[in-house]
A tleap script that builds the chain and sets N, CA, C and O, in Angstrom:
source leaprc.protein.ff14SB
mol = sequence {
  NMET LYS LYS ALA LYS LYS GLN LYS ASP TRP
  ILE LYS TYR TYR GLU ASP ARG ASP ILE LEU
  ASN GLU VAL THR ASP ASP ARG THR ASP LEU
  VAL LEU ASP GLU GLY LEU ARG ARG GLU VAL
  LEU SER GLY LYS ARG LYS ARG ASN LEU LYS
  ASN VAL THR ILE LYS ILE ASP PRO CLEU
}
set mol.1.N position { 82.877 115.939 102.779 }
set mol.1.CA position { 82.573 116.446 104.096 }
set mol.1.C position { 83.113 116.308 105.288 }
set mol.1.O position { 83.349 115.124 105.524 }
set mol.2.N position { 83.461 117.162 106.296 }
set mol.2.CA position { 84.021 117.319 107.305 }
set mol.2.C position { 83.357 116.538 108.415 }
set mol.2.O position { 82.155 116.606 108.674 }
set mol.3.N position { 84.484 115.584 109.220 }
set mol.3.CA position { 83.930 114.981 110.521 }
set mol.3.C position { 84.109 116.307 111.537 }
set mol.3.O position { 85.040 117.112 111.579 }
set mol.4.N position { 82.901 116.245 112.328 }
set mol.4.CA position { 83.059 117.323 113.442 }
set mol.4.C position { 83.669 116.989 114.568 }
set mol.4.O position { 83.106 116.168 115.293 }
set mol.5.N position { 84.786 117.477 114.915 }
set mol.5.CA position { 85.379 117.073 116.238 }
set mol.5.C position { 84.663 117.392 117.388 }
set mol.5.O position { 84.124 118.494 117.482 }
set mol.6.N position { 84.571 116.315 118.536 }
set mol.6.CA position { 84.235 116.442 119.690 }
set mol.6.C position { 85.035 116.770 120.584 }
set mol.6.O position { 86.126 116.270 120.860 }
set mol.7.N position { 84.318 117.902 121.206 }
set mol.7.CA position { 85.021 119.033 121.857 }
set mol.7.C position { 85.344 118.217 123.673 }
set mol.7.O position { 84.525 117.648 124.396 }
set mol.8.N position { 86.457 118.415 123.855 }
set mol.8.CA position { 86.776 117.279 125.212 }
set mol.8.C position { 86.460 118.080 126.210 }
set mol.8.O position { 86.352 119.273 125.925 }
set mol.9.N position { 86.288 117.768 127.261 }
set mol.9.CA position { 85.864 118.516 128.470 }
set mol.9.C position { 87.169 118.071 129.522 }
set mol.9.O position { 87.310 116.997 130.108 }
set mol.10.N position { 88.101 119.330 129.549 }
set mol.10.CA position { 89.334 119.128 130.017 }
set mol.10.C position { 89.062 119.051 131.533 }
set mol.10.O position { 89.774 118.316 132.217 }
set mol.11.N position { 88.111 119.740 132.069 }
set mol.11.CA position { 87.801 120.072 133.411 }
set mol.11.C position { 87.602 118.224 134.016 }
set mol.11.O position { 88.410 117.695 134.779 }
set mol.12.N position { 86.440 117.567 133.485 }
set mol.12.CA position { 85.975 116.277 133.778 }
set mol.12.C position { 87.325 115.137 133.529 }
set mol.12.O position { 87.630 114.195 134.259 }
set mol.13.N position { 87.822 115.472 132.571 }
set mol.13.CA position { 89.270 114.672 132.241 }
set mol.13.C position { 90.305 114.609 133.191 }
set mol.13.O position { 90.905 113.569 133.465 }
set mol.14.N position { 90.578 115.988 133.824 }
set mol.14.CA position { 91.895 115.708 134.956 }
set mol.14.C position { 90.934 115.731 136.395 }
set mol.14.O position { 91.546 115.678 137.462 }
set mol.15.N position { 89.882 115.785 136.408 }
set mol.15.CA position { 89.264 115.598 137.892 }
set mol.15.C position { 89.045 113.896 137.613 }
set mol.15.O position { 88.993 113.208 138.633 }
set mol.16.N position { 88.926 113.250 136.393 }
set mol.16.CA position { 88.917 111.488 136.593 }
set mol.16.C position { 90.242 111.368 136.753 }
set mol.16.O position { 90.421 110.781 137.820 }
set mol.17.N position { 91.319 111.639 136.207 }
set mol.17.CA position { 92.331 111.094 136.216 }
set mol.17.C position { 93.348 111.349 137.538 }
set mol.17.O position { 94.420 110.805 137.803 }
set mol.18.N position { 92.623 112.348 138.235 }
set mol.18.CA position { 93.039 112.661 139.699 }
set mol.18.C position { 94.485 113.025 139.519 }
set mol.18.O position { 95.298 112.620 140.350 }
set mol.19.N position { 94.884 113.783 138.465 }
set mol.19.CA position { 96.415 114.361 138.328 }
set mol.19.C position { 96.928 115.183 139.742 }
set mol.19.O position { 97.933 114.855 140.372 }
set mol.20.N position { 96.155 116.153 140.052 }
set mol.20.CA position { 96.776 116.987 141.014 }
set mol.20.C position { 96.807 116.368 142.268 }
set mol.20.O position { 97.409 117.019 143.121 }
set mol.21.N position { 96.206 115.010 142.726 }
set mol.21.CA position { 96.757 114.409 143.614 }
set mol.21.C position { 98.017 113.656 143.683 }
set mol.21.O position { 98.640 113.502 144.734 }
set mol.22.N position { 98.351 113.227 142.629 }
set mol.22.CA position { 99.888 112.706 142.495 }
set mol.22.C position { 100.736 113.833 142.894 }
set mol.22.O position { 101.838 113.470 143.303 }
set mol.23.N position { 100.540 115.064 142.891 }
set mol.23.CA position { 101.237 116.024 142.836 }
set mol.23.C position { 101.329 116.466 144.654 }
set mol.23.O position { 102.400 116.587 145.249 }
set mol.24.N position { 100.029 116.643 145.262 }
set mol.24.CA position { 100.060 117.084 146.491 }
set mol.24.C position { 98.548 116.394 147.435 }
set mol.24.O position { 97.539 116.018 146.840 }
set mol.25.N position { 98.652 116.366 148.478 }
set mol.25.CA position { 97.449 115.971 149.189 }
set mol.25.C position { 96.744 116.981 149.547 }
set mol.25.O position { 95.638 116.818 150.061 }
set mol.26.N position { 97.291 118.231 149.327 }
set mol.26.CA position { 96.489 119.477 149.733 }
set mol.26.C position { 95.565 119.735 148.734 }
set mol.26.O position { 95.528 119.032 147.725 }
set mol.27.N position { 94.502 121.062 148.981 }
set mol.27.CA position { 93.630 121.291 148.270 }
set mol.27.C position { 94.689 122.250 147.147 }
set mol.27.O position { 95.846 122.590 147.398 }
set mol.28.N position { 94.120 122.470 146.216 }
set mol.28.CA position { 95.071 122.835 144.708 }
set mol.28.C position { 93.680 123.687 143.913 }
set mol.28.O position { 92.601 123.235 143.530 }
set mol.29.N position { 94.238 125.073 143.870 }
set mol.29.CA position { 93.590 125.849 142.697 }
set mol.29.C position { 94.187 126.004 141.738 }
set mol.29.O position { 95.397 126.190 141.868 }
set mol.30.N position { 93.604 125.995 140.387 }
set mol.30.CA position { 94.399 126.486 139.249 }
set mol.30.C position { 93.681 127.701 138.755 }
set mol.30.O position { 92.474 127.930 138.688 }
set mol.31.N position { 95.087 128.683 138.308 }
set mol.31.CA position { 94.285 130.195 137.928 }
set mol.31.C position { 95.036 130.549 136.785 }
set mol.31.O position { 96.255 130.575 136.619 }
set mol.32.N position { 93.921 130.867 135.882 }
set mol.32.CA position { 94.496 131.136 134.531 }
set mol.32.C position { 94.480 132.840 134.387 }
set mol.32.O position { 93.836 133.629 135.078 }
set mol.33.N position { 95.194 133.070 133.513 }
set mol.33.CA position { 95.078 134.459 133.347 }
set mol.33.C position { 93.988 134.867 132.503 }
set mol.33.O position { 93.789 134.244 131.460 }
set mol.34.N position { 93.061 136.099 132.914 }
set mol.34.CA position { 91.491 136.308 132.222 }
set mol.34.C position { 91.487 136.064 130.838 }
set mol.34.O position { 90.498 135.578 130.290 }
set mol.35.N position { 92.680 136.407 130.129 }
set mol.35.CA position { 92.723 136.818 128.321 }
set mol.35.C position { 92.715 135.287 128.286 }
set mol.35.O position { 91.799 134.698 127.710 }
set mol.36.N position { 93.634 134.682 128.839 }
set mol.36.CA position { 93.963 133.177 128.456 }
set mol.36.C position { 92.467 132.364 128.544 }
set mol.36.O position { 91.917 131.767 127.619 }
set mol.37.N position { 92.094 132.488 129.613 }
set mol.37.CA position { 90.599 131.756 129.867 }
set mol.37.C position { 89.595 132.098 129.064 }
set mol.37.O position { 88.659 131.312 128.912 }
set mol.38.N position { 89.625 133.413 128.371 }
set mol.38.CA position { 88.399 133.570 127.534 }
set mol.38.C position { 88.923 132.999 126.197 }
set mol.38.O position { 88.070 132.517 125.452 }
set mol.39.N position { 89.888 132.992 125.895 }
set mol.39.CA position { 90.508 132.484 124.541 }
set mol.39.C position { 90.186 130.718 124.933 }
set mol.39.O position { 89.533 130.053 124.129 }
set mol.40.N position { 90.565 130.266 125.857 }
set mol.40.CA position { 90.257 128.667 125.713 }
set mol.40.C position { 89.051 128.318 126.112 }
set mol.40.O position { 88.837 127.116 125.956 }
set mol.41.N position { 87.867 129.143 126.735 }
set mol.41.CA position { 86.534 128.703 126.872 }
set mol.41.C position { 85.633 129.080 125.342 }
set mol.41.O position { 84.538 128.588 125.065 }
set mol.42.N position { 86.450 130.127 124.415 }
set mol.42.CA position { 85.564 130.503 123.346 }
set mol.42.C position { 86.325 129.809 122.006 }
set mol.42.O position { 86.117 130.067 120.821 }
set mol.43.N position { 87.091 129.029 122.476 }
set mol.43.CA position { 87.598 127.874 121.443 }
set mol.43.C position { 88.701 128.741 120.275 }
set mol.43.O position { 89.176 128.129 119.317 }
set mol.44.N position { 88.933 129.876 120.467 }
set mol.44.CA position { 90.011 130.856 120.034 }
set mol.44.C position { 91.290 130.221 120.007 }
set mol.44.O position { 92.023 130.312 119.023 }
set mol.45.N position { 91.582 129.610 120.990 }
set mol.45.CA position { 92.882 128.902 121.222 }
set mol.45.C position { 93.013 127.473 120.869 }
set mol.45.O position { 92.779 126.481 121.559 }
set mol.46.N position { 93.495 127.586 119.487 }
set mol.46.CA position { 93.496 126.159 118.841 }
set mol.46.C position { 94.824 125.428 119.048 }
set mol.46.O position { 94.803 124.238 118.732 }
set mol.47.N position { 95.957 125.910 119.512 }
set mol.47.CA position { 97.039 125.072 119.669 }
set mol.47.C position { 97.218 124.203 120.843 }
set mol.47.O position { 97.187 124.627 121.999 }
set mol.48.N position { 97.432 122.814 120.469 }
set mol.48.CA position { 97.320 122.059 121.781 }
set mol.48.C position { 98.518 122.296 122.469 }
set mol.48.O position { 99.533 122.292 121.773 }
set mol.49.N position { 98.630 122.478 123.538 }
set mol.49.CA position { 99.851 122.473 124.327 }
set mol.49.C position { 100.198 121.316 124.999 }
set mol.49.O position { 99.370 120.505 125.414 }
set mol.50.N position { 101.737 121.186 125.154 }
set mol.50.CA position { 102.045 119.673 125.434 }
set mol.50.C position { 102.870 119.706 126.787 }
set mol.50.O position { 103.095 118.676 127.423 }
set mol.51.N position { 103.277 120.885 127.159 }
set mol.51.CA position { 103.982 121.041 128.490 }
set mol.51.C position { 103.075 121.670 129.250 }
set mol.51.O position { 102.304 122.497 128.764 }
set mol.52.N position { 103.074 121.305 130.666 }
set mol.52.CA position { 102.405 121.823 131.836 }
set mol.52.C position { 103.639 122.179 132.851 }
set mol.52.O position { 104.475 121.314 133.111 }
set mol.53.N position { 103.727 123.693 133.497 }
set mol.53.CA position { 104.535 123.699 134.574 }
set mol.53.C position { 103.810 123.999 135.520 }
set mol.53.O position { 102.917 124.834 135.372 }
set mol.54.N position { 104.104 123.203 137.042 }
set mol.54.CA position { 103.370 123.493 138.062 }
set mol.54.C position { 104.481 124.265 139.319 }
set mol.54.O position { 105.503 123.731 139.750 }
set mol.55.N position { 104.121 125.187 139.593 }
set mol.55.CA position { 104.884 125.821 140.665 }
set mol.55.C position { 104.161 125.631 141.964 }
set mol.55.O position { 102.973 125.904 142.134 }
set mol.56.N position { 104.944 125.160 142.833 }
set mol.56.CA position { 103.992 125.004 144.345 }
set mol.56.C position { 104.888 125.905 145.179 }
set mol.56.O position { 106.115 125.999 145.229 }
set mol.57.N position { 103.860 126.574 145.855 }
set mol.57.CA position { 104.201 127.348 147.160 }
set mol.57.C position { 104.397 126.602 148.602 }
set mol.57.O position { 103.415 126.510 149.340 }
set mol.58.N position { 105.592 126.097 148.985 }
set mol.58.CA position { 105.730 125.448 150.202 }
set mol.58.C position { 105.068 126.009 151.457 }
set mol.58.O position { 104.966 125.234 152.408 }
set mol.59.N position { 104.648 127.134 151.573 }
set mol.59.CA position { 104.258 127.496 152.657 }
set mol.59.C position { 102.820 127.460 152.559 }
set mol.59.O position { 102.128 127.782 153.525 }
savepdb mol mol.pdb
quit
């Protein structure tokens, strides 16, 4: 019998860790490509990503 994996609530995780405050004190919006967003929410994207690239517009 396979043990069911508990799905992690990534939004809560990153809000609790306050990761973005370490980068900037300004308000930050994260935007995903709509196709990628649908894949992530539906669970079709199974690969665990290890790196994140953040581009900051200085203006």
